[in-house]
C-alpha positions, 0 to 999 in steps of 0.5 A: 471834493474829496475828503483828505485821509488820515491815518492814525498812528498808536504805538502800545506796550504794556499800556492797559491801564491807559491805552482804552481810552486812547484808542476810545479818542479815535474811533469816536471821531466824527470824520469817518475817513480815518485809517487807524494803526495800532502797533504793539510792541509785543505786549505781556500785560492785557493791553492787546485783549484790548485792542482786540475789542476793537479790532472792526474799527483797526484798519491795520494791527501787530504785535511783535517784538520791536527796538522802541519807540521810534521803531514802532513809529517808522513801522507805522508810518512805512504802513499808512496809506493817509495822505496825513499822520498823526500821533496818538499815544496811549498816555493820550487823547484826541480832546475832541470828537471833532479835531480830525474833521476841522484836522481835514478842513484845514487839509484842505484849505491850506495844504500845508506839509505839516499842521501844528496844534496846541494842547493840554497836559494832565498833570496828578488828573488836574488839566493845564491851562492849554497849551499853545506853539510857537514857531522861532524864526528862521530853524528852530522850533522854540514849544512845538508839541508832537502829539499835536502834529499831522504831516503829510505822507508826501513828506515822510517819502521825501524826508524821511521818518524817524531817526532812530539812532536818536532816542528821546528825541526823534520826532524833535530831529523830524520836525526841524529836519522838515523845517531845515528843508522847506517844508510848509508849517500850518497852525490849528487855531484848535487844541488836538489833544490832552497829554499826559505826563507823569508817566515817568518810562515817557522818553522826552521827559528826561535830560538826555534829551537836552544833548541829542537835541543838541547834536541834532540842531548841531547836524542841522547847522543852526547856530542854535546848538549851545544853548541845549548845554544849558539847558542840559545842566538846567535839569540835572539841576532840577531833578536831583533838588527835586531827589533831594527832597524828595528825600528830606 
């Protein structure tokens, strides 16, 4: 049986403090039919020097100025040749050394378009309990983790990559687009990654993403757009309350 090629994309911009753990989590996988792609946005710290330490284990590396995370992800998808594509952000890492081995087995058995799993969050150096994804019926994604998701190259070719008009929620839009267009989703029964929270510039950690989710659901005509008006103002109130508390 032919082993599927899994492409892992890591995008980088000034992450010298965290990037090595992410890189090691990929190169230390027991599954070896992996294409490792690293896209750097012209980092000015020591990130590139760290990346070069692993040059013999990285299949494609590019360092040049880009227009942000989703442009870099699209570049990674463009050059990827794998059957299946996953993302390992520089603030995150694959949960253990056997993740891709288990993903490959699921791909061989299920022949789905999207494979999605659980993950842990690292908050103030403490791991949360396992976060299990929830997919609602019809055309909504309730609790879904992009860093714990793998998408086939064929699905990207057929339905496109990350829509760069969305600065915070393009990954969410991509998953919803795949779902409303009839892609087959398969839930993985194991944790895929650990995601660090508390990184201030992490694009998913802002209230603007709720505005984008509103527009995304209107575009895809799911009927779920109005709930994001509520979630946006709830997010704003929570951030305001935290600000007041922090300033005494």
